[in-house]
C-alpha positions as CSV (number, residue, x, y, z in Angstrom):
1,M,0.0,0.0,0.0
2,G,1.4,3.5,-1.0
3,A,1.8,6.5,1.2
4,S,-1.1,8.8,1.7
5,M,-1.2,12.2,0.0
6,P,-0.1,15.1,2.3
7,T,-3.1,17.2,3.4
8,D,-1.6,20.5,2.0
9,I,-1.9,19.2,-1.6
10,R,-4.9,16.9,-1.2
11,G,-7.6,18.2,-3.5
12,L,-5.1,19.8,-5.9
13,A,-3.9,16.6,-7.5
14,H,-6.8,16.6,-10.0
15,M,-6.0,20.1,-11.3
16,A,-4.0,20.2,-14.5
17,P,-1.3,22.9,-14.9
18,Q,-2.7,26.2,-16.3
19,H,-1.2,27.9,-19.4
20,P,0.7,31.0,-18.2
21,S,-1.3,33.2,-20.7
22,R,-4.2,32.9,-18.2
23,A,-2.4,35.6,-16.2
24,I,-4.1,38.2,-18.5
25,A,-7.6,38.7,-19.8
26,C,-8.5,37.1,-23.1
27,P,-9.1,39.7,-25.9
28,H,-11.2,37.1,-27.9
29,C,-13.8,35.8,-25.4
30,R,-13.3,38.6,-22.9
31,V,-12.9,36.4,-19.8
32,E,-11.0,37.9,-16.9
33,A,-7.4,37.0,-15.9
34,K,-7.1,33.5,-14.4
35,A,-10.3,32.3,-15.9
36,A,-10.4,29.7,-18.6
37,C,-11.3,30.8,-22.1
38,T,-14.8,30.1,-23.2
39,T,-16.8,29.9,-26.4
40,V,-17.9,33.4,-27.4
41,S,-21.4,32.7,-26.1
42,G,-19.8,31.8,-22.7
43,R,-21.6,28.4,-22.6
44,R,-18.6,26.2,-22.7
45,R,-15.2,26.4,-21.1
46,L,-12.2,25.5,-23.3
47,T,-9.2,23.4,-22.3
48,E,-6.7,25.6,-24.2
49,P,-6.5,29.4,-24.3
50,H,-7.4,31.3,-27.5
51,P,-4.4,32.0,-29.8
52,G,-5.1,35.7,-29.4
53,R,-4.7,35.4,-25.6
54,I,-1.3,33.6,-26.1
55,T,-0.2,36.4,-28.5
56,A,-1.3,39.2,-26.1
57,W,0.5,37.4,-23.2
58,A,3.7,37.0,-25.2
59,R,3.6,40.7,-26.3
60,T,3.2,41.9,-22.7
61,T,5.7,39.4,-21.2
62,A,8.7,39.0,-23.4
63,C,11.2,40.9,-25.5
64,C,11.2,39.6,-29.1
65,P,14.4,37.9,-30.2
66,A,13.5,38.4,-33.9
67,C,12.9,42.2,-33.9
68,Q,14.4,43.2,-30.6
69,V,11.3,45.1,-29.2
70,E,10.6,45.4,-25.5
71,P,7.6,43.9,-23.7
72,G,4.4,45.8,-24.5
73,V,5.7,46.9,-27.9
74,P,4.2,45.2,-31.0
75,C,6.5,43.2,-33.2
76,W,7.9,44.7,-36.4
77,G,8.2,43.1,-39.8
78,V,10.6,43.8,-42.7
79,G,10.8,47.5,-43.5
80,G,9.8,48.6,-40.0
81,T,6.0,47.9,-40.5
82,P,4.1,46.4,-37.6
83,L,3.0,42.8,-38.0
84,G,-0.7,42.5,-39.0
85,S,-3.4,42.2,-36.4
86,G,-1.0,42.6,-33.5
87,D,0.7,39.3,-34.2
88,V,4.0,38.4,-32.7
89,H,7.0,36.4,-34.0
90,P,6.9,32.7,-33.0
91,Q,10.2,33.2,-31.2
92,R,8.6,35.7,-28.9
93,V,6.0,33.2,-27.8
94,V,8.8,30.7,-27.0
95,E,10.7,33.5,-25.1
96,A,7.6,34.3,-23.1
97,G,7.4,30.6,-22.1
98,V,11.0,30.7,-20.9
99,T,10.6,33.8,-18.8
100,V,7.7,32.3,-16.8
């Protein structure tokens, strides 16, 4: 028979780790920080955050290794034009995951 679970973590064992982008509100479904993303109608909770939430989190959290901008500044493309729709370089999403 195995050892019993310590009382300080009992009840938390069933919880899966949360994506770090849940630290900010979702610009797509408008849920508050820490809440799981939902369908736009709000009827169903999603297991993964919306891509726009991950992008917004990366933009506010990390410097971009591709275009060298600071957190909070949109990524820039070739010729100094901002990336469309507030997108970020894939390297910035990776960098944001490392900084957590």
